C-alpha positions in Angstrom: 24.2 -17.6 15.5 21.9 -19.4 17.5 21.8 -16.8 20.4 21.6 -14.2 18.1 18.4 -16.2 16.7 16.7 -16.7 20.0 17.3 -13.1 21.2 15.4 -12.5 18.0 12.5 -14.5 18.6 12.3 -13.0 22.2 10.8 -9.5 20.8 7.4 -8.7 20.5 6.5 -7.3 17.2 6.8 -4.2 17.7 10.5 -4.3 18.6 10.7 -6.9 15.6 9.7 -3.9 13.5 11.9 -1.4 14.8 14.8 -4.0 14.8 14.1 -4.5 11.0 14.3 -0.3 10.4 17.6 0.0 12.1 19.3 -2.8 10.2 17.7 -1.3 6.9 19.1 2.1 8.0 22.3 0.8 9.1 22.3 -1.3 6.1 21.9 1.8 3.5 18.5 0.4 2.0 15.5 2.4 1.2 12.1 1.8 1.7 11.9 2.0 -2.7 14.7 -1.1 -2.5 12.7 -2.8 0.3 9.3 -2.6 -0.5 9.0 -1.5 -4.0 9.9 -4.8 -5.2 12.7 -4.1 -7.2 13.6 -7.9 -8.0 15.1 -10.3 -5.6 16.6 -9.6 -2.3 20.5 -9.3 -2.1 22.3 -6.2 -3.4 20.2 -4.0 -5.1 22.4 -3.0 -7.2 22.2 -1.6 -11.0 18.9 -1.2 -12.6 17.0 -2.7 -9.8 16.7 1.3 -7.9 15.3 2.1 -10.9 12.7 -0.8 -12.0 11.7 0.0 -8.1 10.5 3.5 -9.1 8.7 2.5 -12.1 6.7 0.1 -10.1 6.4 2.9 -7.3 4.5 4.9 -9.3 0.7 4.4 -7.8 1.9 3.5 -4.1 -0.8 0.9 -2.0 0.7 0.7 1.3 1.8 3.5 3.3 3.6 3.9 7.0 2.3 6.0 9.1 5.3 8.3 11.0 4.7 10.0 14.4 7.4 12.8 13.6 7.1 15.4 16.7 5.5 15.2 20.1 4.4 17.9 21.9 5.2 17.9 25.5 2.0 19.1 26.7 -0.1 16.5 24.3 2.2 13.3 24.8 -0.3 11.5 27.1 -2.9 11.7 24.8 -0.6 10.9 21.7 0.2 7.7 23.3 -3.2 6.6 24.1 -4.2 7.4 20.1 -1.1 5.3 19.3 -1.7 2.4 21.5 -5.3 2.2 19.9 -3.9 2.7 16.6 -1.0 0.4 17.0 -2.6 -2.4 19.1 0.9 -2.8 21.4 0.2 -2.1 25.1 0.8 0.4 27.3 4.2 0.1 28.0 4.8 -0.4 23.8 3.1 2.5 23.1 4.8 4.7 25.5 8.3 3.8 24.5 7.3 4.2 20.8 6.0 7.7 21.1 9.0 8.5 22.8 11.5 7.8 20.5 9.5 9.5 17.9 10.3 10.1 14.7 9.6 6.3 14.6 6.9 4.5 12.1 3.5 3.6 14.4 1.8 1.9 12.0 3.3 0.1 8.5 2.2 -1.0 5.4 -2.1 0.1 5.8 -4.0 1.5 2.6 -3.7 5.3 2.0 -7.2 5.7 3.8 -6.9 4.2 7.0 -3.1 5.8 6.8 -4.6 9.2 6.3 -7.3 8.6 9.2 -4.5 7.3 11.5 -2.6 10.7 10.9 -5.8 12.8 11.3 -6.3 10.8 14.7 -3.0 11.4 16.0 -2.8 15.2 14.4 -5.8 16.1 16.4 -4.0 15.0 19.9 -1.3 17.2 19.2 1.4 14.8 17.3 3.1 15.4 14.1 2.7 13.0 11.3 4.2 11.9 8.0 2.5 9.4 5.3 5.5 7.3 3.8 
C-alpha cells in the first residue's frame, strides 16, 4: 500500500487528474455523484444521486473536454492547450494525443467558454461538461 502511495505522489498534477478520472470511470461514478455534493463519500447509493441532481440545477464549475483533434492543426492545438492549462510541452502533447480528455476542470462558465472558443479557433473539437 505504501508503494502505491509513493507512486501516486511522484505524479504531476495533470497525471493525478487523469489517474482520478480513470479511477472514477473504472469504479462507475458519474461527475454528478462526485461533484454534485450528494452527501459525503462512499457508495453513493439510494437517494444520494437524486439529491445530487437537484443540487446541480445551477452549475457553477465546468470541465472543458477536448473531443477531437484535426491532424493538420495538432501543433496549434497543443500550443493552445499548453497555454490554457499551464502544462509543459510534453504533458500538453500527451494530453492532446489522448483525446477525448479534460483539458481544464472546475472553471467558471465564462472561462470555460473562452477556452473552448480558443481551442475551436485552432481546429480542436471541444465540449463543456
